[in-house]
N, C-alpha and C positions, 0 to 999 in steps of 0.2 A: 433556588439554591444551586450552588456550583457543584458539578459532578466531580467525583474523584478521578484523577487522571487515569489510573489503572484499575481494572476490574477483572476478577476471576469468574469465568462463566463455566459451570459444570461442577462435578463432584470430584474431590481428590486433588492430587498434585497436577498442576498444569503441565502439559507436554508441548504446548504450541503457544507462540506469541503472535497475535494478528495485528499488523500495523496498517491502518487505512491510508487512503490517498488524501490529497488536498480537498478541503471543503467537505469532508465527511468525518465519521468517527467509527468506533467499533460496532455500532448498530448495523452498519452496511454489511457485516459478515454474519448476521443472524441466520442460523440454519445452514450455513455453508458446510460445517464439519460436524454433523450430528454425532453425539456421543463422545466427542473429544473435549477434554477440559482445557480451556485456553485463557490466556490473558488478553484482554482487549483494552482499548484506550479511548479517551475522549479525542477531540480535535487535536492533531499533532502540533506541538510547540518544539521546533527542532533544537532551539538553544539548550545545550547541556542535557538533551534528551537521553543519551546513552547512560549518563550517570544516574539519572532518576530511575530508568528501567532497571538498571543493575541493582540499585537499592531496593526496589520492589521485589525483584526475584530472590534477593537474599532471604526473604521471609516467606515467599509464595511458592517457590520451586526447589525441589531437592537436587535435581541433576540438570544436565544440559537439555535445552529446549530447541525445537524447530522454530525458526523465526520466518513468518510469512509476511512479506512487505508488498503492498500494492502502490504502484506509481511513486508518489512522494514517499510513502512508507517503505518502498523498496530501497531508496537511498539510505534511509535511517536504518533499515535492517542490515545492510551491508556494513554500515558504519559501526553499529553495535557489535556485530560479529568480529570485526577487525579489532575493536578496542577491548572486548571481553571474550576472547576466544574460548576460554574454559567454560563459558556459560552456554555455548551454542554448539549443537551437533550438526546442524544443517540449516541452510537458508533457502527459501523459495521466494523468488522475485517475480512479480506479476506486473505486466503492462509498464515495463521500465523503458527508459531512454538512456542513451549514453550521456546526454546533457540536453538541457532546454535552452534554445537560442535566446540570447539576451533580449532581442527585439520581441520575441513571443511573450516572455514574462512581463516586459514593460507594457505590452498591449493589454494583457489581463489586468495588470495594476490600474491602467487608465479606465478600463471598463468597470472594474470593481468600484472605483471612486465615483464614476459618473452614474452608474445604475447598478447597485449591488444585487438586487433581486434578479434583474435581467442577466447579469453576468453569471450568477450561479446557476440560474435556470438553464442557460444555454450550455454551460459546462456539463451539467448533469445529463442533459440530452446527448451530448457528444460521447459520454462514457458508455452509453448503450447502443447508440446508432452506429451502423444501419442494420445490424443483424440481431440484436437482443430486445426486440420490441416487447414481448411479454414480460421480461424482467424489468424493463423500463416502466411499464404500466404498474407493476407491483411496487416499484420504488416510489413512483409519483403518488400512489395512493397511500403509501405507508409511512414514508420517511421525508419526502421533499418538503412538505409544508413545515415540519419540524426543523429541518435544516435551514430553511430560509428564515425562520423565526429566531433560531437559537445561534447560528454561526457568529462567532466573535471576530469583528474586523481585525483586531490586533493579531489573533492567531492566523487569519488568512494572509495577512501581509507578511507575518514572520515566515510562513510556509513558502510564499513566493520569493522572499529574499533568500532563503535557503536554496531553493531550486535555481536561482540565478547563478549560483556557484558550484552546485553539486555535480559530480562526475562519477561515471561507472566505467571501469576499464580493467585491464589486467592488474594494474597497479593498485586499484582501490577495492577490488573484490576480496572478500576474506579468503583465508586458506582452507576453511572447511568445505565440504561438498555444497555445490550450488545448483539449484534447478531454476532455470528461467522459463517462465510460462508466458505465452503471449497469444492474444486473439488474432487470428489471421484477417479479421475485418477492423482492426483497431484504427480509428481515425485520429486519436490523440497522440499515440506513440508508434512510430513506423516499425513494422515487423522486421524489416531488414536491419535496423539499427540495433534492436534487441538481440537478433541472431548474430550480428557482428561482435557484440560484447561476449556472447557465449563462445564463439569460435576462437577468440584470441586468448582464452584462458585455458588452463589444463585441468581445471576441476569443475567446470560448469557443463551441464547438459541443457539442451534446448527443447522445449515442448510446445510447438505451435498447436493451437486449438482451433480446428475448422469451425466457422460459424460464430465465433466469439468476437466480441468488440473489445473495448478498453476494460470493461468490467468482466474480465475473463475468469475471475474466481467464481462467478455465478454459472459458468458454462459447464457442459458435460465434459468429463475428463479431468477436471481440476482435482477432485478429491483423490483420484487415483495417483496423481503426481505426488501429492502431499503424503499419501499413505505409503508410497514406494520407498520412502526413506526409512 
């Protein structure tokens, strides 16, 4: 049975929206913000995503929310906040890049076509390596098998197509306060690139997390950044 695209986790009105990265879904955030009522999603389908999220929030949330976007979800978080500024109080971007080189995206597409399981398994490993090995073991024991079994090829390709043209810069970041969180050991998205995006804008703060890899939302210090808003 197909899951609903959006789900509210917790009691009461949601104050946070959690947007996952490529080849994951809202389950990747389980336990990250205990006690916080949040909207999570299934695998991201970027086409007209902002419109669908806004329609869901019409009935699910009373006021502006904090939108947390990881990797692919970071681009969509910024896009949503630009298009629906009255619905967003703050944006937290985790593990983002200014842009993904065309050749990198094409290489992932080729790998996905040739060996989907190997492509995804390798990507999941890179999200945690080299410094978040305990978190990787938990992910591998709890979620990886489900992801390898359930991930939809159409959604994966739609996400990669979106990443091929997505950009983050002074011009594309929203006007609301923005916090950019990045693992200092991230091997997927260069730290300096994320810091550069933060430096060129007047409303973004940069929060490097020592010892964190690409999945920096699982590292010490992440909750404090979200709560600081």
